[in-house]
N, C-alpha and C positions, 0 to 999 in steps of 0.2 A: 603791301606785304604784312599787314597787321596780323593776319591769320598765322603766318609763318612765325612771327615773333611770339604770338600767344602760345602756339604749340610748343615751341622750344622752352618758353618760360614754365609752362606746366610740367614739361618733361624734367626740367632741372629741379622743380619742386619735389617731384617723385624721387629723384636721385638724392636730394637732400635728406629725405626721410630715410632712405636706405643708408646714407652716411651716418645719420644720427643713431640708427640701430647698430651699425658697426662700432661707432664710438662708445655706445653704452656697453657693448660687449668687451671691448679691450681696455676701457678706462680703469676698471678695478685691477686688471693685470699690470697696467702701467704704474699705478699707485703702489702696488705690492712690490714691484721692482725697485721703485725709489726708496721705499722703507727698508727693503733688504740691503740695498746698496749703502744706505745710511748706517745700517747696523755694522756692515763689514768695514766701512771706512771710519767708523767711530763718530760720525757727525750727528747721527740721530739715535738717541738712546744708547750711548756707549756703555759697556759693562762698568758697573760700579757707580754710574751716575744715579742721582736720586730718582729720576723719572724713567730709569731703564725698564722696570717692571711694566709700567704703563705702555711704553712703546713696544715692548715684546708682545703684550696682549693685542695691541693694535695691529702689529705685523701678522700675527696668526689669524686674526679676524679678517683682515683685508685679503690675505692670501687665500683663505677659505672661500671668501666671496668671489675672488678672481677665478679660482678653479671652477666654481659652480657656474659663473658667467661664461667662461670659455667653453665649458661642456655644453651648456644650453645653446650658446651661439653655434657650436659645431653641429649640434643636433638640428638646429633650425636650418643651417646652411645645407646639411645633408638632406633634409626633407626637400629642399629646393632642387638639389641635383638629381635626386632619385625620382622625383615626381615627373610624370609624363603628361605634358599639356594635351588636352583633347584635340584631336584632329578630325575635321569634318570628313566623313566617309565620302569618297568621290572616286571617279574613274579617271586615272591619269591619261592624258593625250600626248603622246610623244611627238616630236617634230616630224618623224617619218610617217606618222599616222595622219597628220594634218598639216602639211607644210604651208598651205595657203593661210590657214588660221594663224599659225605661228608668225608667218610673214606679216599678216595684217596687224597683229598685236605689236610686233617689233617696229613696224613703220609708224604705228600710232605713238609708241613710246618715243621714237626718234623725233617725231613732230612736236611732241609735248616737252621734249628735252628732259626726259626722266629715264632712269634705268629701266630696262625691259624686265618683265617678270621672269623668274628662273624656270617656270613651268606653267602648264595649263591643265586644269582638271575640270570634269563635268560632274555636277551633282543633280539629283532629281528634285529640284526646288526652283522657285521663281525668284531668284535673287543672284547677285554676283558680288564678290568681294575678294580682297587679298588676304592670304593666310600665310603665316610664317611656317616654313617647312625646312627640316634638315636636309643635307645632301642625301640623295637617294639614287643610286646607280640604276635601279629598275625603272625610274621615271626618265632617265636620260638627262636630268638637269645638270649633273656634274658639279653643282655647288649649292650651298645653302642660300636661301633667299626667299623672296615673296612668290608664292604660287597664285596665279589668277584662277579662282574658282568661278565657273560660269554655270548658271542654271540651264540645264539641258533644254527645257521647253523653249527658251529664247532662240536656240540655234535652229529649231525646226519651224517655229512660227514667224520669226523675224527675217527680214531681208538682210543681206550682208551689210549694206550701208547703215541700216538701223542698228544692227549689232555693234558696229564700229562706233557709232555716235553714243550708244548706251554705255559702252565700256570705257569711253574716254575719261570720265571722272574717276573710275575705278583704277585704271592704269596710272593715272596721274598721282595716285596715292603712293606709288613706289618712291617718289621723291621724299616724302615724309619718312618712309621706312628706311631710307638710306642715310638719314641724319643720325649721327652717332648718339646724341643725347636721347632722341626720341626712341631709337631702337633699344638702347639700354633700359630706358624707363619701361617700355613695353615688355621686355624680357623679364624684368623684376616683377611687374604686376602679374604676368602670366605664371611665373614660378610660384607666387603666393597663391594664386587661384588654384593651380594644379595641386599644390601641397595640401590645401584644405579638402581636396577630394578624397584623401585617404584618412579615414577616421582613426584616431589613436585613443587608447585607454590608459588609465593609471597615470603615473608620473609623466609619461610621454604626451599626455593631453596638454601639458604646458606648452608644447611646441605649437599645437593648434591655436591656443589662446594668443600666443605671440604673433603667429601668422595672421590671425583674424584681426588683431589690433593694427598690424602694419597695413593690411589690406583696407581696413576702415579709414586709416589716415591717408591712404593714397587714393581712395575712391573718387573723391570730388576732383582732384587734379587729373586723375586718369580719364574721367568722363570729359572734362574740359579739353584735355589733350586730344582726344579722339574727335570731338566736335571741331576744334580748331584745325586739325589735320584734314578733316573732310572739307571744311571751308577752303583750305589751302588748295586741295585737289580740284575743287569746283572752280576756283579762280583760274587755275592753270588750264583747265579743259574748256573754259568758256569760249575760246576762239576756235575750237575744233568742232565742226558739225553741230553748232548750237541749235540752228533751226530744225535740223533733222532729229536732234535729241528730243525736242518737245513732242514730235510725232511718235518717236519710239517709246516715250514714257506712256503715251496713251495705249500702246500695244502691250505694255507690261501688265496693266490691270486686266486687260482682256485675256492675256495668256494665263494669268493667275486664276481667273475665274474658270477658264476652260480646263486647266490642269487639275484644279481642286475637284471639279465635277467629274472629270474622267476617273480620277482615283477613287472617289467615294461611290460613284454610281456604276462604273464599268469594271474597274480593276478589282475592287474589294470582293464582289461575288466570285471572281476567279480565284483570288488569293485564298478565300475560305475553303475552296476545293483543292488547294495545293497546286493550282496552275498559276503561272505568271505570264501575262501577255508579253511577248518578246519585243513589241514595237510600241511602247507607250507614247513616245514622242511623236511618232507618225499618227497615233490615235488622237493626240491633242489637236493636230492640224485638222483632222476630220471632224472633231467635235466643234472646233471654233468655226469651221466652214458651215456646219449645220446650224450653229448658233446665229451666224450672220444671215443665213437663209431664212430662219424663222423670225428672229426678233430685230433684224437689221441693226444689231449692236456693233457690227464691224463694217460700217459703211466705208467703201473705198477698198475693200479687200480685193475685189476683182482687178482693180488697177495695180495693186501691189504684186499680183501674180506675174506680171511681166518682169519684175526685178528678181535678181538671183537670190534664192533662199540661203540663209547662213549655213545650213547643214551641208551645202555643196562644198564648203571649205574643208570638210572631212574627206579623207580618201575612201573610207568604207562607212557611210552613215548607218547602214543597217546593222553592222556588227557593233558599232558603238551604242546604237539604240538598244540592242539586246543587253549589253553590259549594264547600261544605266537602268534599264527596266528591271533587271534582276536585283540591282542594288536597291531600287525603290521597294520591291517586295520584301527584301531582307530588313529594311529599316522600318517599314510601316506595318508589318504583319508578322506574327509568330511563325517560325518555320514549320512546315507540315512534317509529320512523322517520317514519311518516306523521302523527304527532300523535294525541292521545287521541280516542276515539270514545265517545260516551255509550251506556250500556247500561241498558235497563229490566229490572227483575227478571223480567218475564214472558218476555223473550227470552233469559234466561240459559241455559236447557237447550240451546237450539239454537245460540246464538252462542258459548257458552263450553264447555259440557260436550261436546256432540257434536263441535264443531270441534277442541277439544283432543284428544279421542280420535282423530280422523282424522289430525291432525298427528303424534301419537306413533306411530300404526299405520303411517303412511307412512315415518317414519324407521326403524322396526323392519323394515319390508319391504325398504327399501334396504340395510340391514345384512345381511338374509337373502340378498339377491341378490348381495351382495359386489361391487357396482358393475358387474356384468356387464350387457352389452347385446346382444341384447334380454333382458328379464327372463324368469325361468322362468314357464312357463304353469301350473305346479302351484299350486293355491290356497295363499296364504301361511300360513293358520292351520294347515293340515295339515303343512306343512313345518316350521313353528315347533315344533309338538308333537313331531314326529319328531326334530328337532334337540335339543330338551331331553331327550327320552328317551334319546338317544344320548350324553348327557354333555357336550353342547356349551354348557351354560349359562354357564360361566365365559368361554369364548371369545366367546360372543355379548355378554356383559356388557362385556368389554374393547373389542370392536369398536363397540358402541353408545356407550360413553363417548368413544372416539376420534372418532366421527362427530359427536357433539354438541359436542365441544371445538372441532372445526374450524368448525362453523356458529355457535356461540354467540359474541357479541361480547365477552363478559367472561370467557372462559376456560371451563374444565371445570366441570361441575356439582359442587356441594359434597358430594352424597350418594355413597355407595358404588355400585359397579357393579351388584351384585345387586339392591339396592333400586330402582335406575333401571330395570333389566331387568324386574323385577316390575311396575313402573308401566306400562311400554310393553306388556308381555304383557296386562295387564288391559285396557288401552285397545283392543288388537286384538280381544280376546274381546268386549268391550262393543260394538264396531263390528259384529262378526258377529251378536250377539244383536239389535241394532237393525235390521240389514239383513234379518234373518229375520222381523222383525215380532213377535219374542217379548218385546221390552222397549223402553223409551224412556229417553232421558237425563233426569235430574231434578236438582233442587236441594235439598240438605239444609242448613238454616240453620246447623247446627253443624259439619257435615263437608264442605260444598261439593258438588262433582260426585258424583253417585251414579247407579247403574243401578236403574231401577224395572221390576219385572215383575209384572203384574197389580195395579199401583198400590202395590206393597210394595217397599221397598228390599231388595236382595239383598246383604246384608253377608257372606254365606258365600263369595263369590267370592274374596276375598283369601286365604283359607286354602288353597284348592285351587291357586291360582296359586303361592303360596309353596312348596308341595310340588313343583310342577313345576320351578320355578326353582332352589330350593335343593337338592333331593334328586334331581331328574331323574325323579320319579314323575309321569308324565303321565296315568295311569289315573284318578285322582280328577277331574282337570279334564275329561277326555273324558266321564266319567260325568255330570259337572255339565252339560256341553253337551248330552249326549243327553237328560237330563231336561228341559232347557229347550227341546228341539226344534230344536237347531241342529246342523247337520252340519259336521264339521271340514273337509270338502272344499268347503264353500261359499265362493265368492269374497268378499273383503272390499272394500267400496267405499272408495276413498281420500278422496273429498270429496263 
């Protein structure tokens, strides 16, 4: 039980710092009361005494210091009361929406002999933790307490038994949260941290300096408190599904890799167009299954299919997935002007892949035209290849970057001009292939938008485009188009 004692010791150290701060606030007032009482009783600086003038001056000075100290202390305390600690954006899951999940967590807490969490929430992240939350009738918790925040990819990728084993150390942390000293120390540190989130100017900046000093004094003890509490929870959970937890931890890394790739390669192109895929968590299962098929990084996945998936613990997994997917879009991307529009995976090739290609091709065509009106009647793909062959790649890349900087609300793209040009050239080529009926837009669960020809992804397009953009060698790209049955003189449809 060394971890328990260490956690409590560090919690008490934090509370002592809080006590010293309170003492520093009230000590001048206590001294002022003693001096005033001595004056009234005649015991300290009685009228007519030789030292009366000196004691009167001391009384006024100490009283002034006491008033200032009490005022500053009141302002510091007020900053703690009014500050709102940050709460992780999450989708609450009421008991009626997932009775089996709540029952699993309650049974786990009972077996660990710790208080059950007051509520459960899902967040679009590959992590799980306990978070302090006030009573909230909308969540059905009915009381303040620890809310169990679960990373949503875990529910869709992991089996129910794996999820239970993974959450055992997290749920065991409610024991530390129920300890009065630990809870009070955590509240004090959270209030300091939240108060510093509100910048103050002028004389009120003194409040920030005091809060910063207190937080600095508490930082080491607070960190050790959390480490000891985590060790305490780990010790408590050791006897619960320990062997299965080791296997579940292996799935955590895999889930993180699949989730990160799905967001950056698949979801991001949709978010840029104002669409939010409504079933991201189902998508991560498809992505990880594809990863297992290609790279054999998820050996044993087929045997896991026979076990019950953790998302079955939800009454309506699809609806919950939609809510979490929208939250992911709101957290990770700026909202579009017209608001988010839901996107089903079946519509992804048409609404995201093809539309994204058309938009990039239109921008590239505008750069080729150089803003002239009317536009040139010569097909844009042929003009583009001739321009690249003539060594105009660098000039095109600069013009493209300038055009996008003017139209983008958040400034210039982060990538270099050549990479940006290659992306737009690829888009125009894909549009030409689709218009010729030689290919169709497609979705790859690991790489996002792809071009399919004969039902097969054409990954070789990137190499020939790179030669044209980087080296001005258009012959390989022309040969690729000829082999695909696409004429460079063919018009490219913008929309």
